[in-house]
C-alpha positions as CSV (number, residue, x, y, z in Angstrom):
1,M,-24.3,19.3,115.0
2,K,-24.0,18.4,111.3
3,I,-22.7,20.6,108.5
4,A,-22.7,19.8,104.8
5,F,-19.2,20.7,103.4
6,F,-19.3,21.4,99.6
7,D,-16.4,21.6,97.1
8,A,-14.2,19.7,99.6
9,K,-10.5,19.2,98.6
10,T,-8.0,16.9,100.2
11,Y,-6.2,19.9,101.8
12,D,-9.4,21.1,103.5
13,V,-10.3,17.9,105.3
14,P,-7.6,17.5,108.0
15,S,-8.0,20.9,109.7
16,F,-11.8,20.8,109.6
17,K,-11.9,17.3,111.0
18,K,-9.5,18.2,113.8
19,Y,-11.4,21.3,115.0
20,G,-14.8,19.8,114.2
21,E,-14.2,16.8,116.5
22,E,-13.0,19.1,119.3
23,K,-16.4,21.0,119.1
24,G,-18.6,18.1,118.4
25,I,-19.4,19.1,114.8
26,E,-19.8,16.4,112.2
27,F,-18.8,17.5,108.7
28,K,-20.3,15.6,105.7
29,F,-17.6,16.3,103.0
30,Y,-18.8,16.4,99.4
31,E,-16.5,16.9,96.4
32,T,-19.3,18.4,94.4
33,K,-20.0,22.1,94.4
34,L,-23.2,23.5,95.9
35,T,-25.8,24.1,93.2
36,E,-29.5,23.8,92.9
37,D,-29.1,20.1,92.0
38,T,-26.8,19.3,94.9
39,A,-28.4,21.3,97.7
40,A,-30.5,18.2,98.7
41,L,-27.2,16.8,100.1
42,A,-27.7,19.2,103.0
43,R,-30.8,17.4,104.1
44,G,-30.7,16.8,107.9
45,C,-27.8,19.2,108.4
46,D,-27.8,22.4,110.5
47,G,-26.1,24.3,107.8
48,V,-23.6,24.3,104.9
49,C,-20.0,25.2,104.6
50,V,-19.1,26.7,101.2
51,F,-16.3,28.3,99.2
52,V,-15.9,31.0,96.6
53,N,-17.1,29.0,93.6
54,D,-20.2,27.4,95.3
55,E,-23.5,28.7,94.1
56,V,-25.7,30.3,96.7
57,S,-28.4,31.7,94.4
58,A,-32.1,32.2,95.1
59,P,-33.1,28.7,94.0
60,V,-30.3,27.2,96.1
61,I,-31.3,29.3,99.2
62,D,-34.9,28.1,98.8
63,R,-33.7,24.5,98.7
64,L,-31.5,24.9,101.7
65,R,-34.5,26.4,103.7
66,E,-36.6,23.4,102.6
67,E,-33.9,21.0,103.9
68,G,-33.9,22.7,107.3
69,C,-30.6,24.5,107.1
70,R,-30.1,27.3,109.7
71,L,-26.8,28.9,108.6
72,I,-24.4,29.4,105.7
73,A,-20.7,29.3,106.7
74,L,-18.2,30.7,104.2
75,R,-14.7,29.4,104.6
76,C,-13.3,32.5,102.8
77,A,-13.5,36.3,103.2
78,G,-15.4,37.1,100.0
79,Y,-19.2,36.7,99.7
80,N,-20.1,37.9,96.2
81,N,-21.5,34.5,95.3
82,I,-24.5,34.8,97.7
83,D,-27.9,36.4,96.8
84,F,-28.3,38.4,100.0
85,K,-31.4,40.2,98.6
86,H,-33.2,36.9,98.4
87,L,-31.8,35.5,101.6
88,G,-33.0,38.4,103.7
89,D,-32.9,37.5,107.4
90,S,-33.9,33.9,106.9
91,M,-30.5,32.6,108.0
92,P,-27.1,34.2,108.9
93,V,-24.1,34.1,106.7
94,F,-20.7,33.9,108.4
95,H,-17.3,34.3,106.8
96,V,-13.6,34.4,107.6
97,P,-12.6,38.1,107.4
98,A,-8.9,37.4,108.1
99,Y,-7.0,34.1,108.1
100,S,-3.5,34.8,106.9
101,P,-3.2,38.0,105.0
102,Y,0.5,37.2,104.7
103,S,-0.2,34.2,102.5
104,V,-2.0,36.3,99.8
105,A,0.3,39.2,100.0
106,E,3.4,37.0,99.7
107,H,1.9,35.1,96.8
108,A,1.2,38.4,95.0
109,M,4.9,39.4,95.4
110,A,6.0,35.9,94.4
111,M,4.1,36.2,91.1
112,L,5.5,39.6,90.5
113,L,9.1,38.6,91.0
114,T,8.5,35.4,88.9
115,S,7.2,37.5,86.1
116,I,9.6,40.4,86.0
117,R,12.8,38.3,86.6
118,R,11.6,35.5,84.2
119,I,12.1,32.9,86.9
120,H,9.5,30.5,85.4
121,K,11.2,30.7,82.0
122,A,14.6,30.1,83.6
123,Y,13.3,27.0,85.4
124,I,12.1,25.5,82.2
125,R,15.2,26.4,80.2
126,T,17.8,25.0,82.7
127,R,15.9,21.8,83.1
128,D,16.7,21.3,79.3
129,F,20.3,22.4,80.0
130,N,19.7,25.7,78.1
131,F,21.7,28.3,80.0
132,S,21.2,31.1,77.5
133,L,20.2,34.5,79.0
134,N,18.7,35.9,75.8
135,G,15.2,37.3,76.5
136,M,15.7,37.1,80.3
137,T,16.3,40.7,81.1
138,G,14.1,42.0,83.9
139,F,13.9,45.2,85.9
140,D,14.6,46.4,89.5
141,L,11.7,46.9,91.8
142,H,13.7,49.4,93.9
143,S,12.5,53.0,93.3
144,K,9.5,51.8,91.2
145,T,6.0,53.0,92.0
146,V,3.4,50.4,93.1
147,G,-0.3,51.3,93.2
148,V,-2.2,49.3,95.8
149,V,-6.0,49.2,95.4
150,G,-7.5,48.3,98.8
151,T,-5.6,48.8,102.1
152,G,-7.2,46.2,104.3
153,K,-5.1,43.6,106.1
154,I,-3.9,42.0,102.9
155,G,-3.2,45.3,101.1
156,R,-1.2,46.5,104.1
157,C,0.8,43.3,104.2
158,F,1.6,43.8,100.5
159,I,2.6,47.4,101.2
160,D,5.0,46.2,103.9
161,I,6.6,43.9,101.5
162,C,6.9,46.6,98.8
163,R,8.4,49.0,101.4
164,G,11.1,46.4,102.0
165,F,12.0,46.5,98.3
166,G,12.4,50.3,98.4
167,M,9.3,51.1,96.3
168,K,7.3,54.3,96.2
169,I,3.8,53.4,97.3
170,L,0.5,54.9,96.1
171,A,-2.8,53.6,97.3
172,Y,-6.5,53.9,96.8
173,D,-9.2,52.9,99.3
174,K,-12.7,54.1,99.9
175,Y,-11.7,54.5,103.6
176,P,-8.1,55.8,103.7
177,Q,-5.9,55.1,106.7
178,D,-2.9,56.7,108.1
179,I,-0.1,54.4,106.8
180,E,3.5,55.6,107.0
181,G,5.1,56.1,103.6
182,V,1.8,55.6,101.7
183,T,0.3,58.4,99.6
184,Y,-3.5,58.0,98.9
185,V,-4.6,59.1,95.5
186,D,-7.7,58.7,93.2
187,T,-7.8,55.7,90.9
188,D,-7.0,57.8,87.8
189,T,-3.7,59.0,89.4
190,L,-2.9,55.5,90.6
191,F,-3.4,54.0,87.2
192,R,-1.4,56.8,85.5
193,E,1.6,56.9,87.8
194,S,2.1,53.2,88.9
195,D,4.6,50.8,87.4
196,I,2.9,47.9,89.2
197,I,-0.8,47.8,90.2
198,S,-2.0,45.3,92.7
199,L,-5.6,44.7,93.5
200,H,-6.6,43.9,97.2
201,C,-10.2,45.0,97.3
202,P,-13.6,43.1,97.5
203,L,-15.8,42.6,94.5
204,T,-18.8,45.0,94.7
205,P,-21.0,46.7,92.1
206,E,-18.6,49.7,92.5
207,T,-15.4,47.7,91.9
208,Y,-16.8,45.3,89.1
209,H,-14.5,45.7,86.1
210,M,-12.6,48.5,87.7
211,I,-9.8,47.5,85.3
212,D,-11.4,47.9,81.9
213,D,-10.4,49.6,78.6
214,S,-10.7,53.0,80.1
215,A,-8.5,52.2,83.1
216,I,-5.9,50.5,80.9
217,E,-5.7,53.5,78.6
218,K,-4.5,55.5,81.6
219,M,-1.7,53.1,82.5
220,K,2.0,53.1,81.6
221,Q,2.9,50.9,78.6
222,R,5.1,48.7,80.8
223,A,2.7,48.5,83.8
224,I,2.2,45.1,85.5
225,I,-1.2,44.2,86.9
226,I,-1.6,41.8,89.8
227,N,-4.9,40.4,90.9
228,T,-5.2,38.1,94.0
229,S,-8.6,39.3,95.0
230,R,-11.6,38.6,92.7
231,G,-11.5,37.8,89.0
232,A,-14.3,40.2,88.0
233,L,-12.3,43.2,89.2
234,I,-10.7,42.9,85.8
235,D,-12.5,42.9,82.4
236,A,-10.7,39.8,81.1
237,A,-11.5,40.6,77.4
238,A,-10.1,44.1,77.9
239,L,-7.0,42.8,79.5
240,L,-6.4,40.3,76.7
241,S,-6.7,43.0,74.2
242,A,-4.2,45.2,76.0
243,I,-1.7,42.3,76.3
244,K,-2.0,41.6,72.6
245,E,-1.6,45.2,71.6
246,R,1.3,45.7,74.0
247,R,-0.4,48.5,75.9
248,I,0.7,47.1,79.2
249,G,3.8,45.1,80.3
250,G,2.0,42.0,81.7
251,A,-0.3,40.5,84.2
252,C,-0.1,38.2,87.3
253,L,-3.5,36.6,87.9
254,D,-4.5,34.3,90.8
255,V,-8.1,34.8,90.0
256,Y,-10.2,34.9,86.8
257,E,-13.6,36.2,86.0
258,E,-15.0,32.9,84.9
259,E,-12.8,30.7,87.2
260,S,-15.7,28.7,88.7
261,D,-15.9,26.7,85.5
262,F,-12.2,25.7,85.7
263,F,-10.2,26.5,88.8
264,F,-9.5,23.8,91.4
265,E,-10.0,21.0,88.9
266,D,-7.6,19.1,86.5
267,Y,-8.3,20.0,82.9
268,S,-4.9,18.9,81.6
269,N,-6.4,16.3,79.3
270,H,-9.2,18.5,78.1
271,I,-9.6,21.3,75.6
272,V,-10.4,24.4,77.6
273,S,-13.5,26.1,76.1
274,D,-12.8,29.5,77.5
275,D,-10.9,31.2,74.7
276,I,-10.0,34.3,76.7
277,L,-8.5,32.2,79.5
278,A,-6.6,30.0,77.1
279,R,-5.2,32.9,75.2
280,L,-4.2,34.7,78.4
281,I,-2.3,31.6,79.6
282,S,-0.6,31.4,76.3
283,M,0.9,34.9,76.5
284,P,4.5,35.0,77.5
285,N,4.0,38.0,79.9
286,V,1.0,36.6,81.7
287,I,1.2,34.3,84.8
288,V,-1.9,32.5,86.0
289,T,-2.3,30.5,89.2
290,S,-5.6,28.8,90.1
291,H,-6.8,30.8,93.2
292,Q,-3.7,29.5,95.1
293,A,-2.7,32.6,97.0
294,F,-4.5,31.6,100.2
295,L,-3.0,28.1,100.2
296,T,-0.6,27.8,103.1
297,E,-0.6,25.6,106.1
298,E,-1.1,28.6,108.4
299,A,-4.0,29.9,106.4
300,L,-5.8,26.6,106.1
301,D,-5.5,26.1,109.9
302,A,-6.9,29.6,110.6
303,I,-9.7,29.2,108.1
304,A,-10.9,26.0,109.7
305,E,-10.6,27.3,113.3
306,T,-12.5,30.5,112.6
307,T,-15.2,28.8,110.5
308,I,-15.9,26.2,113.2
309,S,-15.9,28.9,115.9
310,N,-18.5,30.8,113.8
311,I,-20.7,27.6,113.5
312,Y,-20.3,26.4,117.1
313,G,-21.0,29.8,118.6
314,Y,-24.2,30.3,116.7
315,L,-25.6,26.8,117.1
316,T,-24.8,26.5,120.8
317,E,-25.1,30.0,122.1
318,G,-26.7,32.0,119.3
319,T,-23.5,34.1,119.1
320,I,-23.2,36.3,116.0
321,Q,-19.5,36.2,115.3
322,N,-18.1,37.3,111.9
323,K,-21.6,37.6,110.4
324,V,-21.6,39.2,107.0
325,K,-23.4,42.5,107.1
326,I,-24.8,43.9,103.9
């Protein structure tokens, strides 16, 4: 069994090699992303293993079919980068619906605490032996209202963390659950009453740009927005405008709408051509990390184990495990 592994990073390889060898699966690791031009690298392989920024468009799908691929294995939960309408039933798509929800939830809280307690600024100051506290005043999370959009596994983990801080919890989900201490409300109420808004929902046509000018107008002036899900949940131009006009308190972003052009790569010696991203990063009340929330040892191990289980089960027994259903 051979699988072409695209957009491979150094932290991906050990776990996939380990579990692949146990199951007799040979991974061909490629640093390049999957595109129409690179799809030919999958020639002779049973399938491809892809990540969030790989392109699985109609032309790519056609090329993979020509090369004899039988499956597409996502090593992530989201699948908005795949043209399912064009794909049809020609080959199954498998994903990792849950790896370590704690990793993402904990990162969301880490970003929030860093932002509101100015920890990133304190780190820089004290390294220069500047021990002034001017401009470092934050605020307590205790008794504040957090609005959680999406109460799947990650959202519920984030809720548990917020409960530990003594926060009041509002939530919105298309399919509400019975969660102790959580009040479900509509999005307008959540935007209007929350001090912190954290997004933990998938990207769909319904949730695309759910945070736009209209949503921001409903929010408190000091509201903090956290996004560790998908970049396009937020209209980045609208967010930048709100930050500049001081209509919200700040943003913590682990994802960005146009991240595929930049994230996971080193652009420290380049001029970033995306003006919105560059200006967001320059804002003192915005924290950006590069789709890092998932990156823990536990999560990487779980991702590899589940992805390989999906591949092995289908290729050896025809088992449909964690198939994406649209």
